[in-house]
C-alpha positions in Angstrom: -14.8 -11.9 5.3 -18.6 -11.9 4.8 -19.1 -10.0 8.1 -16.6 -7.4 7.1 -18.3 -6.9 3.7 -21.7 -6.7 5.3 -20.5 -4.0 7.8 -19.1 -2.0 4.9 -22.4 -2.2 3.1 -24.6 -1.3 6.0 -22.2 1.0 7.9 -21.5 4.7 7.5 -18.8 5.6 5.0 -15.3 6.0 6.4 -13.9 9.5 7.0 -10.6 10.3 8.8 -9.4 13.9 9.0 -5.7 14.1 9.8 -5.4 17.9 9.4 -6.4 20.3 10.8 -6.3 19.2 14.4 -9.3 20.2 16.4 -9.1 23.6 18.2 -6.1 24.7 16.1 -4.9 28.4 16.3 -3.5 30.0 13.1 -1.8 33.3 12.3 -2.8 33.1 8.6 -6.2 32.6 7.0 -5.4 29.4 5.1 -5.5 25.8 6.5 -4.5 22.5 5.0 -7.2 19.8 5.1 -5.9 16.3 4.7 -7.2 12.8 5.4 -8.9 9.7 3.9 -12.4 8.8 2.8 -13.9 6.1 0.7 -12.9 6.8 -2.9 -16.4 6.4 -4.4 -17.8 8.9 -2.0 -18.6 12.6 -2.2 -16.7 14.7 0.3 -17.5 18.4 1.3 -16.2 20.8 3.9 -18.8 23.5 4.7 -20.5 22.7 1.4 -17.3 23.0 -0.8 -16.5 19.7 -2.6 -13.0 18.2 -1.9 -11.3 15.9 -4.4 -10.7 12.3 -3.3 -7.9 10.6 -5.2 -7.9 7.1 -6.6 -6.7 5.6 -3.2 -9.1 7.6 -1.0 -6.8 10.5 0.1 -7.7 14.2 0.1 -5.3 17.1 0.6 -6.2 20.7 -0.2 -5.7 24.2 1.3 -8.8 26.3 2.0 -9.4 29.9 3.0 -10.7 30.9 6.4 -12.1 34.0 7.9 -10.6 35.8 10.9 -12.0 34.5 14.2 -13.5 31.1 15.0 -14.1 28.8 12.0 -16.2 25.7 12.1 -15.2 23.1 9.5 -17.8 20.5 8.9 -16.5 17.6 6.8 -19.4 15.5 5.3 -18.9 12.3 3.3 -21.8 10.6 1.5 -21.5 7.3 -0.2 -23.4 6.2 -3.3 -26.2 4.8 -1.2 -26.8 8.1 0.5 -25.3 7.1 3.9 -23.4 9.9 5.6 -20.6 10.4 8.1 -19.3 13.7 9.4 -16.4 15.2 11.4 -16.2 18.7 12.8 -13.1 20.7 13.5 -12.7 24.2 15.1 -10.0 26.5 13.9 -9.2 30.0 15.3 -7.5 32.5 13.0 -5.9 35.4 14.9 
């Protein structure tokens, strides 16, 4: 138990992006972003803040531009530690 707590303290904050899948192709310029992060963290996608609910889930729809979009998810915990995930989405 102590080792697990220590790893959570010194490790990067958790971030899991369920949607969108990487290298997704869409017909419309909106995409659902959904996943989990530590609830006391700050989460952004391309600088836009996403709301994390009381159990650590996030689920929002965001606007995209035509062409290739790079979505950079960045989570930062209260100690300033960061973790990131990048997804590429093509809008036809």
